[in-house]
Short mmCIF file of the C-alpha atoms (twelve columns), coordinates in Angstrom:
data_MODEL
# 
_entry.id   MODEL 
# 
loop_
_atom_site.group_PDB 
_atom_site.id 
_atom_site.type_symbol 
_atom_site.label_atom_id 
_atom_site.label_alt_id 
_atom_site.label_comp_id 
_atom_site.label_asym_id 
_atom_site.label_seq_id 
_atom_site.Cartn_x 
_atom_site.Cartn_y 
_atom_site.Cartn_z 
_atom_site.pdbx_PDB_model_num 
ATOM 1   C CA . MET A 1   -94.629  -85.124 79.237 1 
ATOM 2   C CA . ASN A 2   -93.152  -86.553 76.069 1 
ATOM 3   C CA . GLY A 3   -91.921  -84.328 73.778 1 
ATOM 4   C CA . LYS A 4   -93.713  -83.593 70.408 1 
ATOM 5   C CA . VAL A 5   -92.274  -83.065 66.879 1 
ATOM 6   C CA . VAL A 6   -93.161  -80.035 65.686 1 
ATOM 7   C CA . VAL A 7   -92.348  -77.966 62.329 1 
ATOM 8   C CA . VAL A 8   -92.249  -74.419 62.178 1 
ATOM 9   C CA . THR A 9   -92.588  -72.358 59.130 1 
ATOM 10  C CA . GLY A 10  -91.100  -68.714 58.633 1 
ATOM 11  C CA . ALA A 11  -88.772  -69.399 61.557 1 
ATOM 12  C CA . SER A 12  -86.336  -66.811 60.648 1 
ATOM 13  C CA . SER A 13  -87.784  -64.022 62.607 1 
ATOM 14  C CA . GLY A 14  -90.786  -62.781 64.822 1 
ATOM 15  C CA . PHE A 15  -93.407  -65.225 66.097 1 
ATOM 16  C CA . GLY A 16  -91.968  -68.021 64.379 1 
ATOM 17  C CA . LYS A 17  -88.434  -67.501 65.808 1 
ATOM 18  C CA . LEU A 18  -89.785  -67.087 69.293 1 
ATOM 19  C CA . THR A 19  -91.979  -70.139 69.084 1 
ATOM 20  C CA . VAL A 20  -89.142  -72.397 67.994 1 
ATOM 21  C CA . LEU A 21  -87.198  -71.451 71.109 1 
ATOM 22  C CA . GLU A 22  -89.931  -71.674 73.237 1 
ATOM 23  C CA . LEU A 23  -91.335  -75.200 72.135 1 
ATOM 24  C CA . ALA A 24  -87.246  -76.385 72.478 1 
ATOM 25  C CA . ARG A 25  -87.106  -74.992 75.847 1 
ATOM 26  C CA . ARG A 26  -90.275  -76.797 76.693 1 
ATOM 27  C CA . GLY A 27  -88.263  -80.313 75.655 1 
ATOM 28  C CA . HIS A 28  -89.859  -80.643 72.089 1 
ATOM 29  C CA . THR A 29  -88.171  -81.867 69.020 1 
ATOM 30  C CA . VAL A 30  -88.335  -78.484 67.091 1 
ATOM 31  C CA . VAL A 31  -87.558  -78.301 63.207 1 
ATOM 32  C CA . ALA A 32  -87.393  -74.807 62.257 1 
ATOM 33  C CA . THR A 33  -87.774  -74.174 58.629 1 
ATOM 34  C CA . MET A 34  -86.889  -70.888 56.342 1 
ATOM 35  C CA . ARG A 35  -85.487  -69.985 53.054 1 
ATOM 36  C CA . ASP A 36  -81.883  -69.680 52.136 1 
ATOM 37  C CA . ILE A 37  -80.260  -71.251 55.281 1 
ATOM 38  C CA . GLU A 38  -76.876  -71.441 53.365 1 
ATOM 39  C CA . GLY A 39  -77.079  -67.700 52.546 1 
ATOM 40  C CA . ARG A 40  -79.261  -64.631 53.739 1 
ATOM 41  C CA . ASN A 41  -80.551  -66.717 56.722 1 
ATOM 42  C CA . ALA A 42  -77.337  -68.798 57.742 1 
ATOM 43  C CA . LYS A 43  -76.710  -66.368 60.459 1 
ATOM 44  C CA . VAL A 44  -80.167  -66.853 62.111 1 
ATOM 45  C CA . ARG A 45  -79.876  -70.511 61.404 1 
ATOM 46  C CA . ASN A 46  -76.869  -70.691 63.842 1 
ATOM 47  C CA . GLU A 47  -78.286  -68.417 66.295 1 
ATOM 48  C CA . LEU A 48  -81.441  -70.729 66.725 1 
ATOM 49  C CA . ILE A 49  -79.220  -73.813 67.041 1 
ATOM 50  C CA . GLU A 50  -76.667  -72.249 69.363 1 
ATOM 51  C CA . ALA A 51  -79.522  -70.593 71.635 1 
ATOM 52  C CA . ALA A 52  -81.367  -74.067 71.986 1 
ATOM 53  C CA . LYS A 53  -78.004  -75.753 72.659 1 
ATOM 54  C CA . ALA A 54  -77.037  -73.344 75.504 1 
ATOM 55  C CA . GLU A 55  -80.333  -74.338 77.243 1 
ATOM 56  C CA . GLY A 56  -79.354  -78.022 76.713 1 
ATOM 57  C CA . GLN A 57  -82.030  -78.504 73.934 1 
ATOM 58  C CA . VAL A 58  -81.732  -79.349 70.205 1 
ATOM 59  C CA . VAL A 59  -83.206  -77.351 67.228 1 
ATOM 60  C CA . GLN A 60  -82.805  -78.698 63.751 1 
ATOM 61  C CA . VAL A 61  -83.086  -75.883 60.937 1 
ATOM 62  C CA . PHE A 62  -84.280  -77.057 57.439 1 
ATOM 63  C CA . GLU A 63  -84.654  -75.413 54.089 1 
ATOM 64  C CA . MET A 64  -88.155  -74.626 53.105 1 
ATOM 65  C CA . ASP A 65  -89.741  -72.199 50.869 1 
ATOM 66  C CA . VAL A 66  -93.485  -72.389 51.331 1 
ATOM 67  C CA . ALA A 67  -94.014  -70.707 48.037 1 
ATOM 68  C CA . ASP A 68  -92.460  -73.832 46.496 1 
ATOM 69  C CA . GLU A 69  -94.249  -77.010 46.648 1 
ATOM 70  C CA . ARG A 70  -91.304  -79.174 45.819 1 
ATOM 71  C CA . SER A 71  -89.433  -77.683 48.705 1 
ATOM 72  C CA . VAL A 72  -92.427  -78.190 51.135 1 
ATOM 73  C CA . ASN A 73  -92.442  -81.778 50.340 1 
ATOM 74  C CA . SER A 74  -89.012  -82.122 50.511 1 
ATOM 75  C CA . ALA A 75  -88.352  -80.696 53.798 1 
ATOM 76  C CA . VAL A 76  -91.471  -82.563 55.236 1 
ATOM 77  C CA . GLU A 77  -90.165  -85.739 53.997 1 
ATOM 78  C CA . GLN A 78  -86.816  -85.026 55.659 1 
ATOM 79  C CA . VAL A 79  -88.563  -84.725 58.919 1 
ATOM 80  C CA . ILE A 80  -90.572  -87.943 58.483 1 
ATOM 81  C CA . GLN A 81  -87.527  -89.969 57.323 1 
ATOM 82  C CA . GLN A 82  -85.631  -88.400 60.512 1 
ATOM 83  C CA . HIS A 83  -88.368  -88.604 63.242 1 
ATOM 84  C CA . GLY A 84  -90.912  -91.028 61.868 1 
ATOM 85  C CA . LYS A 85  -93.758  -88.411 62.600 1 
ATOM 86  C CA . ILE A 86  -95.024  -85.020 62.943 1 
ATOM 87  C CA . ASP A 87  -97.130  -84.150 65.724 1 
ATOM 88  C CA . ALA A 88  -97.619  -80.554 64.826 1 
ATOM 89  C CA . LEU A 89  -97.238  -77.898 62.039 1 
ATOM 90  C CA . ILE A 90  -96.962  -74.251 63.058 1 
ATOM 91  C CA . ASN A 91  -98.197  -72.379 59.593 1 
ATOM 92  C CA . ASN A 92  -96.292  -69.024 60.609 1 
ATOM 93  C CA . ALA A 93  -94.714  -67.849 57.260 1 
ATOM 94  C CA . GLY A 94  -96.258  -64.589 56.014 1 
ATOM 95  C CA . THR A 95  -95.548  -61.284 54.681 1 
ATOM 96  C CA . MET A 96  -97.525  -58.289 54.894 1 
ATOM 97  C CA . ALA A 97  -98.531  -55.890 51.963 1 
ATOM 98  C CA . VAL A 98  -99.489  -52.371 53.248 1 
ATOM 99  C CA . GLY A 99  -100.630 -49.784 50.532 1 
ATOM 100 C CA . ILE A 100 -103.302 -48.682 48.126 1 
ATOM 101 C CA . THR A 101 -105.307 -51.770 47.470 1 
ATOM 102 C CA . GLU A 102 -106.071 -50.951 43.942 1 
ATOM 103 C CA . ALA A 103 -102.309 -50.303 43.039 1 
ATOM 104 C CA . TYR A 104 -101.523 -53.903 43.556 1 
ATOM 105 C CA . THR A 105 -101.400 -56.032 40.543 1 
ATOM 106 C CA . VAL A 106 -102.656 -59.475 39.888 1 
ATOM 107 C CA . ALA A 107 -99.084  -60.545 40.209 1 
ATOM 108 C CA . ASP A 108 -98.537  -58.636 43.458 1 
ATOM 109 C CA . VAL A 109 -101.621 -60.130 45.237 1 
ATOM 110 C CA . GLU A 110 -100.580 -63.675 43.796 1 
ATOM 111 C CA . ARG A 111 -97.099  -63.237 45.359 1 
ATOM 112 C CA . GLN A 112 -99.000  -62.178 48.809 1 
ATOM 113 C CA . PHE A 113 -101.245 -65.231 48.660 1 
ATOM 114 C CA . ALA A 114 -98.471  -67.563 47.494 1 
ATOM 115 C CA . VAL A 115 -96.970  -67.409 50.990 1 
ATOM 116 C CA . ASN A 116 -99.740  -66.218 53.339 1 
ATOM 117 C CA . PHE A 117 -102.515 -68.643 51.878 1 
ATOM 118 C CA . PHE A 118 -101.121 -71.354 49.649 1 
ATOM 119 C CA . GLY A 119 -97.936  -71.574 51.709 1 
ATOM 120 C CA . SER A 120 -100.268 -73.209 54.413 1 
ATOM 121 C CA . VAL A 121 -102.158 -75.155 51.847 1 
ATOM 122 C CA . ARG A 122 -98.973  -76.845 50.654 1 
ATOM 123 C CA . ALA A 123 -97.589  -77.289 54.250 1 
ATOM 124 C CA . ASP A 124 -100.922 -78.586 55.392 1 
ATOM 125 C CA . ARG A 125 -101.113 -81.095 52.464 1 
ATOM 126 C CA . ALA A 126 -97.603  -82.253 52.785 1 
ATOM 127 C CA . VAL A 127 -98.332  -83.431 56.641 1 
ATOM 128 C CA . LEU A 128 -101.736 -84.593 56.732 1 
ATOM 129 C CA . PRO A 129 -101.104 -88.073 55.036 1 
ATOM 130 C CA . HIS A 130 -98.807  -88.639 57.778 1 
ATOM 131 C CA . MET A 131 -101.147 -87.373 60.703 1 
ATOM 132 C CA . ARG A 132 -104.295 -89.110 59.364 1 
ATOM 133 C CA . ALA A 133 -102.118 -92.341 59.292 1 
ATOM 134 C CA . ALA A 134 -101.379 -91.749 62.840 1 
ATOM 135 C CA . GLY A 135 -104.570 -90.950 63.921 1 
ATOM 136 C CA . SER A 136 -103.537 -87.674 65.696 1 
ATOM 137 C CA . GLY A 137 -101.956 -84.323 64.969 1 
ATOM 138 C CA . LEU A 138 -102.277 -80.437 65.257 1 
ATOM 139 C CA . LEU A 139 -102.324 -77.812 62.670 1 
ATOM 140 C CA . VAL A 140 -101.823 -74.273 64.030 1 
ATOM 141 C CA . HIS A 141 -102.500 -71.326 61.381 1 
ATOM 142 C CA . VAL A 142 -101.135 -67.915 62.434 1 
ATOM 143 C CA . THR A 143 -103.272 -65.305 61.084 1 
ATOM 144 C CA . SER A 144 -104.232 -62.186 62.470 1 
ATOM 145 C CA . LEU A 145 -106.744 -59.767 64.008 1 
ATOM 146 C CA . MET A 146 -106.962 -58.484 60.238 1 
ATOM 147 C CA . GLY A 147 -107.957 -61.918 59.392 1 
ATOM 148 C CA . ARG A 148 -111.299 -61.018 61.105 1 
ATOM 149 C CA . VAL A 149 -111.687 -57.021 60.748 1 
ATOM 150 C CA . ILE A 150 -110.546 -54.844 58.134 1 
ATOM 151 C CA . PHE A 151 -108.078 -51.506 58.163 1 
ATOM 152 C CA . PRO A 152 -107.696 -49.518 55.147 1 
ATOM 153 C CA . PHE A 153 -104.531 -50.133 53.087 1 
ATOM 154 C CA . PHE A 154 -104.162 -53.689 54.485 1 
ATOM 155 C CA . GLY A 155 -106.587 -54.980 52.131 1 
ATOM 156 C CA . VAL A 156 -104.438 -57.529 50.168 1 
ATOM 157 C CA . TYR A 157 -102.905 -58.940 53.309 1 
ATOM 158 C CA . SER A 158 -106.458 -59.103 55.121 1 
ATOM 159 C CA . ALA A 159 -107.807 -61.035 52.000 1 
ATOM 160 C CA . SER A 160 -104.783 -63.486 52.354 1 
ATOM 161 C CA . LYS A 161 -105.516 -63.958 56.070 1 
ATOM 162 C CA . PHE A 162 -109.535 -64.154 55.742 1 
ATOM 163 C CA . ALA A 163 -108.951 -67.077 53.200 1 
ATOM 164 C CA . LEU A 164 -106.353 -68.780 55.557 1 
ATOM 165 C CA . GLU A 165 -109.235 -68.553 58.542 1 
ATOM 166 C CA . ALA A 166 -111.651 -70.422 56.045 1 
ATOM 167 C CA . LEU A 167 -109.227 -73.056 55.124 1 
ATOM 168 C CA . ALA A 168 -108.355 -73.726 58.780 1 
ATOM 169 C CA . GLU A 169 -111.789 -73.789 59.888 1 
ATOM 170 C CA . ALA A 170 -113.042 -76.134 57.266 1 
ATOM 171 C CA . TYR A 171 -110.256 -78.498 58.141 1 
ATOM 172 C CA . ARG A 172 -111.300 -78.326 61.744 1 
ATOM 173 C CA . TYR A 173 -114.618 -79.938 60.947 1 
ATOM 174 C CA . GLU A 174 -113.317 -82.368 58.144 1 
ATOM 175 C CA . LEU A 175 -110.347 -83.673 60.215 1 
ATOM 176 C CA . LYS A 176 -112.056 -84.126 63.541 1 
ATOM 177 C CA . GLY A 177 -112.873 -87.715 62.958 1 
ATOM 178 C CA . PHE A 178 -109.111 -88.412 62.186 1 
ATOM 179 C CA . GLY A 179 -108.217 -87.073 65.747 1 
ATOM 180 C CA . ILE A 180 -106.347 -84.192 64.195 1 
ATOM 181 C CA . ASP A 181 -107.127 -80.426 65.580 1 
ATOM 182 C CA . SER A 182 -106.989 -77.396 63.245 1 
ATOM 183 C CA . VAL A 183 -106.779 -74.319 64.986 1 
ATOM 184 C CA . ILE A 184 -106.134 -70.586 64.406 1 
ATOM 185 C CA . VAL A 185 -103.889 -68.047 66.310 1 
ATOM 186 C CA . GLU A 186 -104.981 -64.347 65.938 1 
ATOM 187 C CA . PRO A 187 -102.111 -62.057 67.012 1 
ATOM 188 C CA . GLY A 188 -102.998 -58.514 67.765 1 
ATOM 189 C CA . PRO A 189 -100.484 -55.296 66.795 1 
ATOM 190 C CA . PHE A 190 -97.191  -56.756 68.002 1 
ATOM 191 C CA . PRO A 191 -93.880  -55.144 66.708 1 
ATOM 192 C CA . SER A 192 -92.409  -56.920 63.803 1 
ATOM 193 C CA . ASN A 193 -90.552  -56.706 60.592 1 
ATOM 194 C CA . LEU A 194 -93.533  -57.229 58.574 1 
ATOM 195 C CA . LEU A 195 -94.376  -53.419 58.141 1 
ATOM 196 C CA . SER A 196 -91.017  -52.682 57.368 1 
ATOM 197 C CA . SER A 197 -90.576  -55.156 54.967 1 
ATOM 198 C CA . SER A 198 -93.919  -54.779 53.095 1 
ATOM 199 C CA . PRO A 199 -93.905  -55.118 49.566 1 
ATOM 200 C CA . GLU A 200 -94.727  -51.943 47.559 1 
ATOM 201 C CA . PRO A 201 -97.560  -51.829 44.867 1 
ATOM 202 C CA . SER A 202 -96.443  -52.074 41.240 1 
ATOM 203 C CA . ASP A 203 -98.966  -49.904 39.524 1 
ATOM 204 C CA . GLN A 204 -97.323  -46.642 39.588 1 
ATOM 205 C CA . ALA A 205 -100.114 -44.998 37.592 1 
ATOM 206 C CA . VAL A 206 -102.969 -45.960 40.047 1 
ATOM 207 C CA . LEU A 207 -100.483 -44.580 42.876 1 
ATOM 208 C CA . THR A 208 -100.277 -41.340 41.071 1 
ATOM 209 C CA . SER A 209 -104.083 -41.075 40.544 1 
ATOM 210 C CA . TYR A 210 -104.494 -41.334 44.353 1 
ATOM 211 C CA . GLY A 211 -102.701 -37.985 45.041 1 
ATOM 212 C CA . GLU A 212 -102.140 -37.418 48.865 1 
ATOM 213 C CA . VAL A 213 -103.932 -40.473 49.839 1 
ATOM 214 C CA . ALA A 214 -101.013 -42.380 48.298 1 
ATOM 215 C CA . SER A 215 -98.687  -41.137 51.200 1 
ATOM 216 C CA . ILE A 216 -100.687 -42.626 53.887 1 
ATOM 217 C CA . PRO A 217 -99.193  -46.038 53.957 1 
ATOM 218 C CA . GLY A 218 -95.928  -44.657 54.263 1 
ATOM 219 C CA . GLN A 219 -97.021  -42.674 57.281 1 
ATOM 220 C CA . ILE A 220 -98.355  -45.916 59.000 1 
ATOM 221 C CA . LYS A 221 -95.189  -47.628 58.347 1 
ATOM 222 C CA . GLU A 222 -93.055  -44.814 59.664 1 
ATOM 223 C CA . SER A 223 -95.502  -44.278 62.889 1 
ATOM 224 C CA . SER A 224 -95.679  -47.895 63.789 1 
ATOM 225 C CA . SER A 225 -92.382  -48.047 65.596 1 
ATOM 226 C CA . SER A 226 -93.647  -45.438 67.885 1 
ATOM 227 C CA . ALA A 227 -97.190  -46.443 68.257 1 
ATOM 228 C CA . HIS A 228 -96.754  -48.441 71.607 1 
ATOM 229 C CA . ASP A 229 -96.129  -47.247 75.140 1 
ATOM 230 C CA . PRO A 230 -92.394  -47.165 75.706 1 
ATOM 231 C CA . ALA A 231 -92.955  -48.077 79.498 1 
ATOM 232 C CA . ASN A 232 -95.084  -51.096 78.675 1 
ATOM 233 C CA . PRO A 233 -93.981  -52.361 75.180 1 
ATOM 234 C CA . PRO A 234 -96.170  -55.348 73.742 1 
ATOM 235 C CA . ARG A 235 -94.456  -58.786 74.292 1 
ATOM 236 C CA . PRO A 236 -94.380  -60.999 71.227 1 
ATOM 237 C CA . GLN A 237 -93.537  -63.958 73.468 1 
ATOM 238 C CA . MET A 238 -97.106  -63.830 74.281 1 
ATOM 239 C CA . VAL A 239 -97.740  -65.467 70.866 1 
ATOM 240 C CA . ALA A 240 -95.214  -67.962 71.218 1 
ATOM 241 C CA . ASP A 241 -96.468  -69.088 74.412 1 
ATOM 242 C CA . ALA A 242 -100.261 -69.289 73.390 1 
ATOM 243 C CA . ILE A 243 -98.910  -71.524 70.112 1 
ATOM 244 C CA . ALA A 244 -96.927  -73.576 72.894 1 
ATOM 245 C CA . GLN A 245 -99.792  -74.118 75.141 1 
ATOM 246 C CA . LEU A 246 -101.911 -75.219 72.088 1 
ATOM 247 C CA . VAL A 247 -99.272  -77.665 71.366 1 
ATOM 248 C CA . GLU A 248 -99.045  -79.173 74.639 1 
ATOM 249 C CA . ALA A 249 -102.900 -79.162 75.161 1 
ATOM 250 C CA . THR A 250 -104.500 -82.842 75.682 1 
ATOM 251 C CA . GLU A 251 -108.060 -82.279 74.937 1 
ATOM 252 C CA . ARG A 252 -109.728 -80.631 71.861 1 
ATOM 253 C CA . ARG A 253 -108.256 -77.261 71.493 1 
ATOM 254 C CA . PRO A 254 -110.365 -74.040 70.888 1 
ATOM 255 C CA . LEU A 255 -110.620 -73.055 67.219 1 
ATOM 256 C CA . ARG A 256 -109.625 -69.423 67.501 1 
ATOM 257 C CA . THR A 257 -107.045 -67.968 70.055 1 
ATOM 258 C CA . VAL A 258 -106.692 -64.183 70.170 1 
ATOM 259 C CA . VAL A 259 -103.517 -62.977 71.572 1 
ATOM 260 C CA . MET A 260 -103.564 -59.038 72.017 1 
ATOM 261 C CA . PRO A 261 -100.924 -56.881 73.615 1 
ATOM 262 C CA . GLU A 262 -101.616 -56.524 77.509 1 
ATOM 263 C CA . GLY A 263 -104.559 -53.934 78.025 1 
ATOM 264 C CA . MET A 264 -105.562 -53.973 74.673 1 
ATOM 265 C CA . ASP A 265 -109.203 -55.197 73.556 1 
ATOM 266 C CA . LEU A 266 -110.271 -54.612 69.755 1 
ATOM 267 C CA . GLY A 267 -113.301 -56.800 70.263 1 
ATOM 268 C CA . VAL A 268 -112.126 -59.737 68.219 1 
ATOM 269 C CA . GLU A 269 -112.855 -62.380 70.923 1 
ATOM 270 C CA . ARG A 270 -116.425 -60.912 70.968 1 
ATOM 271 C CA . MET A 271 -116.640 -61.234 67.218 1 
ATOM 272 C CA . ASN A 272 -115.343 -64.624 67.333 1 
ATOM 273 C CA . GLU A 273 -118.197 -65.767 69.939 1 
ATOM 274 C CA . ALA A 274 -120.974 -64.265 68.061 1 
ATOM 275 C CA . VAL A 275 -119.948 -65.811 64.759 1 
ATOM 276 C CA . SER A 276 -119.308 -69.285 66.576 1 
ATOM 277 C CA . ARG A 277 -122.843 -69.331 67.653 1 
ATOM 278 C CA . VAL A 278 -123.975 -68.627 64.184 1 
ATOM 279 C CA . GLN A 279 -121.631 -71.123 62.561 1 
ATOM 280 C CA . ASN A 280 -122.708 -73.993 65.056 1 
ATOM 281 C CA . ASP A 281 -126.414 -73.271 64.610 1 
ATOM 282 C CA . MET A 282 -125.903 -73.511 60.879 1 
ATOM 283 C CA . LEU A 283 -123.954 -76.839 61.131 1 
ATOM 284 C CA . ALA A 284 -126.802 -77.914 63.498 1 
ATOM 285 C CA . ALA A 285 -129.512 -77.219 61.024 1 
ATOM 286 C CA . LEU A 286 -127.459 -79.335 58.565 1 
ATOM 287 C CA . GLY A 287 -127.093 -82.380 60.625 1 
ATOM 288 C CA . MET A 288 -123.246 -81.846 61.015 1 
ATOM 289 C CA . SER A 289 -123.196 -80.726 64.836 1 
ATOM 290 C CA . SER A 290 -120.668 -83.756 65.328 1 
ATOM 291 C CA . MET A 291 -118.014 -82.189 63.396 1 
ATOM 292 C CA . VAL A 292 -117.890 -79.024 65.784 1 
# 
């Protein structure tokens, strides 16, 4: 199998970092992107490069802030100049706001969407002209089970992931004729640094008005580390493996791939199956079945 040129956003930690290493292990040319590679993330940049080198592979690390269009375009152009193509883009960069939904100001919500939604918009738009010219490509959008179901206090985060699901699915239909797949990976509750780094809502007056309810998001964050069975901890590597399998697929990929911790079933796959039937029937009624 010939290795592919793959760009991974948000590669400094979590699913992104694991995906970079898994794809490199499988012989792909991987460009890991993140912010501040000469400063705050210099250590993780070096770790990725050395970890790949230890296994006889090569990982490149490029500066990219998905909230900055010029930064995204610059990184993508660097990849094209060096490798001549981008076979797959893994839209993984994201943050998670957990708190009283009303207490997040418009500016707070815009910051969440700047990364989780518009970050993918920017990256997709930067790579798609090259993919369309090549007549092939893959866009992977890492959303969440909370891109399909809602939990209290995750409203802003879920809204950004619901939006990303809609974008990815629209691309799915519109890009089929160009030989480009747009797919979604929906991870379940795997351990990550998203909860611990969750931005607090800015409207303190609203928080005060919620009384004791305002303390619940903090309790969720504190309890998240002990929510799993220590004898059988979730393996986030499962998400990296699922993404790598999508990259290496040779036929049209499924629109949605649910990745839950072993032994856990929250019904997301059943929801996807039910919604898919409705969606496909609607497209058929509009004479658009060929886009599915």
